[in-house]
C-alpha positions in Angstrom: -42.5 124.9 -156.6 -41.9 121.4 -155.3 -40.2 120.4 -152.0 -36.7 119.1 -152.2 -36.5 115.3 -152.0 -35.3 114.0 -148.8 -33.2 111.2 -150.6 -30.1 111.4 -152.8 -28.8 108.4 -154.8 -25.0 107.8 -154.4 -22.6 106.7 -157.1 -23.0 103.3 -155.4 -26.8 103.5 -156.2 -27.8 103.5 -152.6 -30.5 105.9 -151.5 -29.3 108.1 -148.6 -30.9 110.9 -146.6 -30.2 113.9 -148.9 -28.3 116.0 -146.4 -25.1 113.8 -147.2 -25.1 115.1 -150.9 -22.2 113.6 -152.8 -19.4 114.1 -150.4 -17.7 110.8 -149.6 -16.9 111.6 -145.9 -20.6 112.7 -145.4 -21.8 109.4 -146.9 -19.4 107.5 -144.8 -20.6 109.2 -141.6 -24.2 108.7 -142.6 -23.7 105.0 -143.3 -21.5 104.2 -140.4 -22.1 106.7 -137.6 -25.2 108.8 -137.8 -28.1 107.3 -135.9 -26.0 104.4 -134.4 -26.2 104.0 -130.7 -23.3 105.8 -129.1 -22.0 104.8 -125.7 -19.1 105.8 -123.4 -18.5 109.0 -121.5 -15.6 110.1 -123.7 -17.5 109.4 -126.9 -20.6 111.2 -125.7 -18.5 114.1 -124.4 -16.8 114.4 -127.8 -20.1 114.4 -129.7 -21.7 116.8 -127.4 -18.7 119.1 -127.7 -18.6 118.8 -131.5 -22.2 119.5 -131.8 -21.7 122.6 -129.8 -18.9 123.6 -132.2 -21.2 122.9 -135.2 -23.7 125.6 -134.0 -24.0 127.9 -136.9 -21.8 125.8 -139.2 -22.2 122.8 -141.5 -21.6 119.3 -139.9 -19.2 118.4 -142.8 -16.9 121.3 -141.7 -16.8 119.6 -138.3 -16.2 116.2 -139.7 -13.3 117.5 -141.7 -11.7 119.1 -138.6 -12.6 116.2 -136.2 -9.1 114.6 -136.3 -7.6 118.0 -135.2 -10.4 118.4 -132.5 -9.5 114.8 -131.3 -5.8 115.8 -131.1 -6.1 119.1 -129.5 -8.7 118.0 -127.0 -6.8 115.0 -125.9 -9.3 112.4 -127.5 -12.0 114.1 -125.3 -10.7 112.5 -122.1 -12.6 114.5 -119.4 -9.7 114.6 -117.0 -7.2 115.9 -119.5 -9.6 118.4 -121.0 -10.5 119.7 -117.5 -6.9 120.3 -116.8 -6.4 122.5 -119.8 -5.3 126.1 -119.1 -5.6 129.7 -120.5 -2.4 128.9 -122.2 -4.1 126.0 -124.0 -7.1 128.2 -125.0 -4.7 130.8 -126.5 -3.0 128.0 -128.5 -6.3 126.5 -129.7 -7.3 130.1 -130.8 -4.2 130.0 -133.2 -5.0 126.6 -134.7 -6.7 126.9 -138.0 -7.3 123.2 -138.0 -10.3 123.6 -135.5 -13.1 126.1 -135.1 -11.4 129.1 -133.4 -14.3 130.4 -131.2 -13.2 131.2 -127.7 -16.6 130.8 -126.2 -17.0 127.2 -127.6 -13.5 126.3 -126.7 -13.9 127.5 -123.1 -17.3 125.7 -122.9 -15.7 122.3 -123.8 -13.1 122.9 -121.1 -15.8 124.1 -118.6 -18.1 121.2 -119.6 -15.3 118.7 -118.8 -14.8 120.3 -115.4 -18.5 120.4 -114.7 -18.9 116.6 -115.5 -15.9 115.7 -113.2 -17.2 118.1 -110.4 -20.7 116.4 -110.4 -19.3 112.9 -111.1 -21.6 112.9 -114.1 -21.8 110.0 -116.4 -22.6 111.8 -119.7 -23.6 108.5 -121.3 -26.1 107.7 -118.6 -27.6 111.2 -118.6 -27.9 111.4 -122.4 -29.7 108.0 -122.7 -31.9 108.8 -119.8 -33.7 111.2 -122.2 -34.3 108.9 -125.0 -37.7 109.2 -126.4 -40.0 106.3 -127.2 -39.5 105.0 -130.8 -41.7 106.7 -133.3 -44.3 104.5 -135.0 -43.4 105.9 -138.4 -40.5 107.3 -140.3 -40.3 110.9 -141.6 -40.8 111.1 -145.4 -40.4 114.9 -145.9 -38.1 117.6 -144.5 -41.0 119.5 -143.1 -41.6 116.6 -140.6 -38.2 116.7 -139.0 -38.3 118.6 -135.7 -35.5 121.1 -134.7 -36.2 120.5 -131.1 -38.4 118.0 -129.1 -39.8 117.7 -125.6 -36.9 115.4 -124.7 -34.1 117.6 -126.2 -35.6 120.6 -124.4 -35.6 118.6 -121.1 -32.0 117.3 -121.7 -30.9 120.8 -122.4 -32.5 122.3 -119.3 -31.0 119.4 -117.1 -27.5 120.1 -118.5 -27.8 123.8 -118.2 -28.9 123.6 -114.6 -25.8 121.6 -113.9 -23.6 124.3 -115.5 -23.0 123.0 -119.0 -22.7 125.4 -121.8 -23.5 125.3 -125.7 -26.2 122.6 -125.0 -29.4 124.3 -126.3 -32.3 122.2 -127.2 -31.5 122.3 -131.0 -28.0 121.2 -130.3 -29.2 118.4 -128.1 -31.7 117.2 -130.7 -28.9 117.0 -133.2 -26.9 115.0 -130.6 -29.8 112.7 -130.1 -30.0 112.0 -133.8 -26.3 111.5 -134.2 -26.0 109.3 -131.2 -28.8 107.1 -132.1 -31.3 108.0 -129.5 -33.7 108.8 -132.4 -33.8 107.3 -135.8 -34.3 110.1 -138.3 -33.3 108.3 -141.5 -35.9 109.1 -144.1 -38.2 106.6 -145.7 -36.5 104.9 -148.5 -33.0 105.5 -147.1 -30.9 102.4 -147.3 -29.9 102.8 -143.6 -33.6 103.0 -142.6 -34.3 99.8 -144.5 -31.3 98.0 -143.0 -32.6 98.8 -139.5 -36.1 97.4 -139.9 
């Protein structure tokens, strides 16, 4: 049995990382967002929160629900999220447009409070754990790590400060999506456009 190819060719004939499949929204996300340097505390907080919601689910599920997440979590403005109450939690648990998981919802609110309490600049914290660029690109699925030394260190740092749903696998996914690492496969058009 051969290993699955790490690339898929889209209707537009562009080779992409195979995880996007043929879904147009996944392709757009891959082409325009994934692996692009992300900056700004609200943007980093949003991505960190959504990566936490994604745990155990597919990222396309999160992408499709992202507009509702942005609406319900006040565009991930730290102060507004930190001010959310138990009434807000109950309301969120009734909203099928988002992931209705009490622990994850409470973690987002708690993480906003933690960031404000410590005066954390989430952008600065995240980027302080950026690893050195790799000398070569991955060419097989087996090469892609689930965790790294840096994602583990970031996870430990955030957990010590009181953040939740920030495990090392989730933090590596954040590093990939926020552009701290460039995990586009060899042959992907985005990899070729960045070299």
